[in-house]
N, C-alpha and C positions, 0 to 999 in steps of 0.2 A: 308845852314841852320845852325843856331847856336845851340850849345848843352849846356844845363844848368844842372849843378849837382843838385841833389835833395836836398842836404844840404843847398843850397841857395834859395830853393823854399818854405820853410816853413815860416809861419807868426810868429810874435814875441811870441805869447803864445801857439803855437802848441805843443811844447815839453812838457810843464807842463800839457796841456789838455790831450795829448795822454797818459801820465803817469797816470793821474787821471782816465781815462777810463780803462786803464789796471789794475789799482789798485782795480777796482770794479768787476773784473772777478769772476765768480762763477763756481761751478762744472758743470753747464749746459750751460755755454756760456758767452758772453760779452753783458751785458744789454744795453750798449751804442754803439753797433756795427755800427748803422747808422751814429752816429756822427763821429766815427773813419773813416768810408768810405768817408764821406764828406771832412774831413781834408786831407785824402790821395788823393782824386780826385782833390781837389784844387791845391795840390802840383804837381801832375802828369801833370796837364793841365795848369800850370802857364806860360809856354813858348809859348806865342801867335804866335811867328814867328820861332819856332824851336822845339826842343825836350828836354825832361828831362831825364837825365841818372841816373840810380839807382846805389846806393853805399851801399854795405853790411856793411860798417863801419859807416854809418850815424845812430846816436842813435834814432832819431825820426822815421825813416823808419823801424828800427829794432823793436821798440815798436809797430808800425802799423802792421808789419808782425806777431808779437806775438798775436795781437788781432785776426788776420785772422786765425791763427793756433789754438787758444783757442776756436774758435766758431764753432758750428755745421752748416753745409750748406745743402741746398736742391738742387739737380741737376735734371732738368726735364728729364723724360723718356717717350718714345712714343712706341706704338706697331707697328711693321712693319712686312712685309712678307720677308722672306729670299729667296734665289734662288730656294729652294725646295718647296716654298709655305707655309712653316711653320711660324706661328706667333711668333715673338721674340721681346723682349724688348731691346731698345737701347737708348742711350742718345740723346736728342733732341738738335740739333745744328741749327744755322742759318748762311747764307752766310756771309763770312768775307774775303774781298780781293779775293785771288785765292783759298781760302779754306773755312773753317768753323770756327764759333765762338761758344764757350760753355759758357753758363750763369750759375752762381751760385747765390743762393738766401739765404739771412740771416734769413728769417722767413717765416712762412706759409702765412702771409699777403702779403709779397712782391711776393712770388711765385704765389699766387692767381691771381695777375694782369696779369702775362704772361698766366696763365691757361685760364682766360677769353678771352684774345686776341686770343689765339690759337683756342679756341672753336668756335669763330666766323668764322674761316676758315675751320672748320671741323676736327681739330686735338684734340685728348684727351690726355692730359699730366698728368703724375703721378710724385710725388716727391720722389726722392731717397735720404735718409739721408746719408751724408758722411762727413768726416773731410777734411780740406784743404790738409792735408798730404796724405790721401787716394787718393784724386783726382790727386794731383801732382805726387805722386810716384807710385801709382798703376794703374791708368787709362790713364792719358795723354801719357805715353810712348807708349801705344798700339794704340793711336789715332794720333801719330805724322806723319810728312811727311816721315820720314825714315821707319816707320812701314807700311805705305801705299805702298811704293815702294817695300819693302821686300815681302809683301803679294800680290803683283800685283793688288792692289786696286787703282782706280783713285785718283790722288793726290788732286783733288778738295774735297775729303772727309776728308782730314787732318785737325785737329784742329790747327789753327794758332793764336788763341787768346782766352783768357777767360775774361769775364766781370762779375762784381759783382753788384747784385741788379739793373740790367739795366731798367726793366720796372718801378720799384718804382721811380727811379730818372727821368725817362722820363715823368712821370705824375706830378712830383713835380717841374720840371724845367721851363715850358713855361712862367709862370708869373714873373720869376725873371731872371735867367741866362740861356744861351744856354745849351742844353743838354750835350754837350761835356765837359763843365766845371764841371759837377756834376757826371761824370761817370768814374768809375775805370775800365780800360782796360789794361791787360797785354798781350803784343805780345809775340810770340814764342821765340824771341831773349832773353826774360827775364826768360824763363822757367828754365834754369840751375841755375840761381841765386835763384829763388823761391824754387827750390828743395834743394839748399844748406841750406836755412832757415829751411826746414823740417828736415834735418839732425841735425841742431843745436837744434831744438825744442825737438827732440827725445833724444839727448844727455843731454840736460838740465833736462828732465824728469828723466833720469837714475841717474843723479847726485843727485837730490832731493830724489829719491827713496832710494839710498844708505845711504844718510844722515839720513833719517827717520829710516832705518833698524838699523843703528849704535846706536840708542837709546836703543836697546836691547842688545848691546854689539857687538864687531867685529865678533864673531862667527855667528851672524845672517845674515851676508852678504855672499852669495855664491861666490866662487872664480871667476866664470865667470862674475859676476856683475862688478868686478874690471876691467876686460878686456873691458866690454862694455863702461865703463866710460873713461878709459885711453888709449884704443887701437882701438876703433871703428872709430875714425877720429881725425883730428888735433885739437888742442886747440889754443887759441889766447893769446897773451901776449903783455904787454907794455914794450918796450926795450929802453934803453938810451945809449948815448955815442958810440964811435967807436967800443967798445967791445960788444955792444948790450947786456948790462946787463939787466936782467929781473927785472922789478919794483916790489918791495915788500912793503907792508904796515906793521903796527904793528902786524896785524893778520898773516902775512906770505907772501910768494910769491903768486902773483895773476895770475891765469889763468882763461880764459873766454870761455864759450861755444859759445857766439856770439861776433864777432868782434865789433859790434856796442856798446856792453856794455863796451868793453875795451876803445873805443873812448869816451864814456860818462865819465868814470872814469878819463881818461887822461885830458879831457876838464875841469872837476871839479877841479882837482889838479892844473891845470894851472891858473884857475881863483883865486885859493887860494894863488897864488904866489910861487908855488914850482919850484924853478929855475932849478933843475936837470931834470925836465920834459919838458923844453922848446924845446928841440930837440927830445923829445920822439916820438915814432911811434908804430904802431900796426903791429905785425908780426904773421904769422901762424907757429905753431910748431908741427912737426910730433911726433907720440907716443914715438919713441925711445929717442928723445931729451927731451921730457917731463919727462920720467922715469929717465933719467940721471940727470936732474935738481932736481927732487924730491929727488933722492938719495943723492945728494950733500947737499940739504937743511936739510935733516934728519941728515946727518953727522955733520952739523954745529948746530944741535939742533934747527932747525927752521921749522916751519910748511909750508904747501902749502894749499892755498884756491882755490878751483875750483868753479867759480861763475856761477850759473844758470841764475840769474837775477841781474841787478844793477838798482836801482831806486834812485831818488833824491827828498828829501822832506825838505822844509824849509832850503834849502842850505846845507843839510847834505846827505851823501850817505847812502843808505840802501842796503846792500849786502846780497844775499841769495845763499847758495851753500853748498859745502862739504868741511869740514876742515879735513885735513890729518896731524896729529901731527907726530913728529919724531917717537914716540913709535908705533903709528898705522902703519906707513910705514914699519918700520923694523920688527915688530912682526906679521903683517898681510898681507900688500900689497906685499912686496917682496917675502915672502914665497908662496903666492898665485900664483905669476907668475913663480916662480921656480918650483912649482908643475906641472903647466900646460906645461912647456917646456920639461918635462921629457917624 
């Protein structure tokens, strides 16, 4: 079986379309989520005689994951009897391989289609609103194969896949393409990567929150918020040469919440003919190294920019994140960590 990397599975205009979809995100979700799902489904199912491997450094897949993380989801719930005969609510799953599949729905309309289908066989389903992060980080670990074994529950109850808007796509597909080509399904082998995107999303949110708080001055940022941004997980950087020097723009040294954003910036500068980045690569940097590099930057009177998002419009980069000037680092960030270490 051949393995195709998702970076080669996208169509020509998918990158710009996905960015346009992401650019229209509101506080209540992604208005064009169905379009994002369709693009993602086509890429995931493009290998007709093989499989598509996911890459956290792929910029388009990163933007697709951001769409999933920004959008509210509905998870079907059903009333069941437990061993004691008490009625309890649990997620509604359907057989998938040797276990179960959990379906997520992007709207009440798409959920209603499963609801009607279930009603025909006597099942009453209710929607539970959850974020993608809540599902991946809070619920799926308790529904995993490992959890089933730990709690002496039959392994056939383990969730081995999640699907997105399955019934909506099932009804839309028959007159055009096979169902499989229009369906987003993530198998359990991808769950750790999906969970890593949840961490990136949380980190990006913290970065933007600190940047917003800084508008009222450094004192408006609690000390523990600096820890959440700089020490909760690794950041990503573009490095060049044998010494793996970290790439810096005019704004300062660039660090990224998402490795896919680092890849997007790297690709942009390569297209612009920046020779020094021809051998550039994306690396993950642990918090200690990040703090060391930031201290060196500040000593050299240079800033550090931690990017929550990187977008490209009309051939130009649009970078959004947290700017840490030398003064901010020496007068606020360093003392905050020194205080916490006491």
